C-alpha positions as CSV (number, residue, x, y, z in Angstrom):
1,X,126.5,156.7,-119.4
2,X,124.7,154.1,-117.0
3,X,122.1,154.5,-114.8
4,X,125.0,154.7,-111.6
5,X,126.8,156.8,-112.3
6,X,123.6,159.1,-113.5
7,X,122.2,158.7,-109.9
8,X,124.9,159.7,-108.3
9,X,125.9,162.9,-110.5
10,X,121.9,163.5,-109.5
11,X,122.5,163.0,-105.8
12,X,125.7,165.3,-105.6
13,X,123.8,167.8,-107.4
14,X,120.7,168.0,-105.0
15,X,122.9,168.1,-101.9
16,X,124.3,171.5,-103.2
17,X,121.7,172.5,-105.0
18,X,122.6,173.8,-108.1
19,X,124.5,173.0,-111.2
20,X,128.3,173.1,-111.9
21,X,130.8,174.1,-114.2
22,X,131.1,170.8,-116.2
23,X,126.9,170.3,-115.7
24,X,123.9,171.7,-116.6
25,X,120.3,170.6,-116.1
26,X,117.5,171.4,-118.0
27,X,113.8,170.8,-118.0
28,X,113.8,170.6,-121.9
29,X,115.4,171.6,-124.5
30,X,114.4,175.0,-125.4
31,X,115.8,178.1,-126.8
32,X,118.8,178.6,-124.0
33,X,120.1,175.2,-125.0
34,X,122.0,176.5,-127.7
35,X,124.1,178.9,-125.0
36,X,124.8,176.4,-123.2
37,X,126.2,173.6,-126.1
38,X,128.0,176.9,-127.9
39,X,129.7,177.5,-124.0
40,X,130.7,173.7,-123.3
41,X,132.2,173.9,-127.2
42,X,133.9,176.6,-126.7
43,X,135.6,176.0,-122.5
44,X,136.4,172.4,-121.3
45,X,133.3,169.9,-122.5
46,X,130.4,169.3,-120.6
47,X,127.2,167.5,-119.6
48,X,124.1,168.1,-120.4
49,X,121.1,166.5,-118.3
50,X,117.4,167.0,-119.7
51,X,114.5,166.1,-118.2
52,X,115.2,167.1,-114.3
53,X,113.4,170.6,-112.3
54,X,115.9,172.0,-110.9
55,X,113.4,174.3,-108.7
56,X,112.3,171.3,-107.3
57,X,115.1,170.1,-106.4
58,X,116.4,168.1,-109.8
59,X,113.2,166.0,-109.5
60,X,112.8,164.1,-112.9
61,X,109.9,166.0,-115.4
62,X,106.4,164.6,-114.6
63,X,105.4,163.1,-118.5
64,X,109.1,163.6,-119.5
65,X,109.4,162.4,-122.9
66,X,113.1,161.8,-123.7
67,X,113.1,160.3,-127.6
68,X,111.2,163.3,-128.4
69,X,113.7,165.9,-126.4
70,X,116.3,164.2,-128.4
71,X,115.1,164.8,-131.4
72,X,115.0,168.5,-130.5
73,X,118.4,168.2,-128.6
74,X,120.3,166.9,-132.3
75,X,118.1,169.6,-134.2
76,X,119.3,172.8,-132.1
77,X,123.1,171.3,-132.6
78,X,122.6,172.0,-135.9
79,X,122.3,175.6,-135.1
80,X,125.8,175.8,-134.2
81,X,128.8,176.9,-136.1
82,X,130.6,175.1,-136.9
83,X,128.1,172.0,-135.4
84,X,128.1,170.4,-132.4
85,X,128.6,166.2,-132.3
86,X,127.5,165.6,-129.0
87,X,127.6,162.0,-127.8
88,X,123.6,162.3,-126.8
89,X,121.9,159.2,-124.3
90,X,118.5,158.1,-123.3
91,X,119.8,156.7,-119.4
92,X,116.8,155.3,-116.6
93,X,116.2,157.3,-113.8
94,X,114.2,156.6,-110.9
95,X,110.6,156.3,-112.4
96,X,111.0,156.9,-115.9
97,X,114.4,157.8,-118.3
98,X,116.4,161.7,-118.6
99,X,118.1,162.9,-121.8
100,X,121.8,163.2,-121.7
101,X,124.5,164.5,-123.4
102,X,127.6,164.9,-123.2
103,X,130.4,167.2,-124.4
104,X,133.9,167.3,-125.7
105,X,135.9,170.8,-126.1
106,X,135.8,172.3,-129.5
107,X,139.5,172.3,-131.2
108,X,141.2,175.5,-131.0
109,X,140.9,176.2,-134.8
110,X,137.8,175.3,-134.8
111,X,136.5,178.4,-132.2
112,X,134.7,180.4,-131.5
113,X,131.2,177.6,-131.7
114,X,128.3,179.7,-131.4
115,X,125.0,180.5,-132.2
116,X,124.2,180.7,-136.0
117,X,121.1,182.7,-136.5
118,X,123.5,185.5,-133.4
119,X,126.3,185.4,-135.4
120,X,130.1,185.1,-134.1
121,X,130.3,188.2,-131.9
122,X,126.1,188.2,-130.9
123,X,126.3,183.7,-130.6
124,X,129.7,182.6,-128.6
125,X,129.9,182.1,-124.9
126,X,131.9,180.2,-122.5
127,X,130.9,178.4,-119.3
128,X,131.8,179.9,-116.1
129,X,130.5,178.9,-112.7
130,X,127.0,177.6,-113.7
131,X,126.4,179.8,-115.7
132,X,126.8,180.7,-119.9
133,X,127.8,183.6,-120.5
134,X,128.6,185.3,-123.6
135,X,132.3,186.0,-124.7
136,X,133.0,189.3,-125.4
137,X,134.4,190.9,-128.6
138,X,138.5,191.1,-127.3
139,X,138.0,187.1,-126.5
140,X,136.5,185.8,-129.6
141,X,139.2,188.0,-131.4
142,X,141.4,186.0,-128.7
143,X,140.2,183.1,-130.2
144,X,140.4,183.8,-133.8
145,X,144.3,184.8,-133.2
146,X,144.6,181.2,-132.2
147,X,143.7,179.5,-135.2
148,X,147.1,181.2,-137.1
149,X,150.4,181.0,-135.7
150,X,151.3,184.9,-134.7
151,X,153.8,186.5,-137.7
152,X,154.1,189.6,-135.1
153,X,157.7,188.8,-134.5
154,X,158.1,189.3,-138.4
155,X,157.3,192.8,-138.2
156,X,159.5,195.2,-139.6
157,X,160.8,197.6,-136.3
158,X,161.5,201.0,-137.9
159,X,164.6,203.2,-137.6
160,X,166.6,199.9,-136.5
161,X,169.7,198.1,-138.3
162,X,171.1,195.5,-138.5
163,X,174.4,196.8,-137.3
164,X,172.6,197.9,-134.5
165,X,172.4,193.8,-132.6
166,X,174.7,192.0,-131.0
167,X,176.2,189.5,-134.1
168,X,177.4,186.8,-131.3
169,X,173.9,186.9,-129.8
170,X,172.0,187.1,-132.9
171,X,174.6,183.8,-134.4
172,X,173.1,181.9,-131.0
173,X,170.1,182.5,-132.0
174,X,170.0,181.0,-135.4
175,X,172.2,178.2,-134.5
176,X,169.3,177.6,-132.0
177,X,167.0,177.7,-134.6
178,X,168.9,175.6,-137.4
179,X,168.9,172.9,-134.3
180,X,165.5,173.4,-133.5
181,X,163.8,173.3,-137.4
182,X,165.9,171.5,-139.5
183,X,163.7,171.0,-142.2
184,X,163.8,175.1,-142.1
185,X,167.1,175.2,-142.9
186,X,167.3,171.9,-145.1
187,X,167.6,174.8,-148.1
188,X,170.5,177.1,-146.6
189,X,170.0,179.5,-144.8
190,X,169.7,182.3,-147.1
191,X,166.3,180.6,-147.4
192,X,165.3,180.1,-143.3
193,X,166.5,183.3,-142.2
194,X,163.3,185.0,-143.5
195,X,161.2,182.5,-141.8
196,X,162.6,182.5,-138.6
197,X,161.9,186.0,-137.7
198,X,166.0,186.7,-137.9
199,X,167.0,190.0,-140.3
200,X,166.7,190.2,-143.5
201,X,168.2,192.7,-146.4
202,X,168.8,196.0,-144.5
203,X,165.4,194.9,-142.5
204,X,165.5,194.6,-138.9
205,X,163.1,192.5,-137.6
206,X,160.9,192.7,-133.9
207,X,161.9,189.0,-132.4
208,X,165.8,190.5,-133.7
209,X,165.5,193.7,-131.6
210,X,164.5,192.1,-128.2
211,X,166.9,188.7,-128.4
212,X,169.8,191.1,-129.2
213,X,170.3,194.7,-128.9
214,X,173.7,196.1,-128.6
215,X,172.1,198.6,-126.4
216,X,169.0,197.3,-124.6
217,X,165.9,199.5,-124.3
218,X,167.2,201.3,-127.7
219,X,163.3,200.8,-129.6
220,X,159.5,200.5,-127.8
221,X,158.8,197.9,-129.4
222,X,154.6,197.3,-129.3
223,X,153.3,193.7,-128.8
């Protein structure tokens, strides 16, 4: 981050009089910074600028010690799970200097990023507008589910039999899977069928019922 770019960012904040979706300003590193670090990590990333007073029109904080604040911020980053590793710079600004931290979003399998002492369901946040909102249990569960490949399509549908399926549609589905997943079919179709969620023995799976029932709407499948 260079001084010119930082000055342009601060000027835009002064014009609109508030923070932005991906820019948070704080006068110093306090407890609330943990929520911002979590929110940026769980969202699209963002920039944290420390050393400006929003209530005073985003003016430079008197006697702001960027060095000591950097140490506090680095310590705060360790208080999240997973640990946050932003790019942190001290950038000259007007008559002093500001602390600037740029955060990339966490990769999906590391989300949610949360304040360790508050726990996953009490310390996970997301950025909305210019604020950091705590994620609800449902939202956190969805983030956790995204870490693994969903397997609901391979579940068995009670009462459904292979004879209930349209053979032509079923074979077309298996053929398409053979093209899309050649490694899966390398050891033969018998081995591959369970891995592609196609019918196995007398059991019929959710994806099979959705793909090729002889009679549409024969079953109600909860997805």
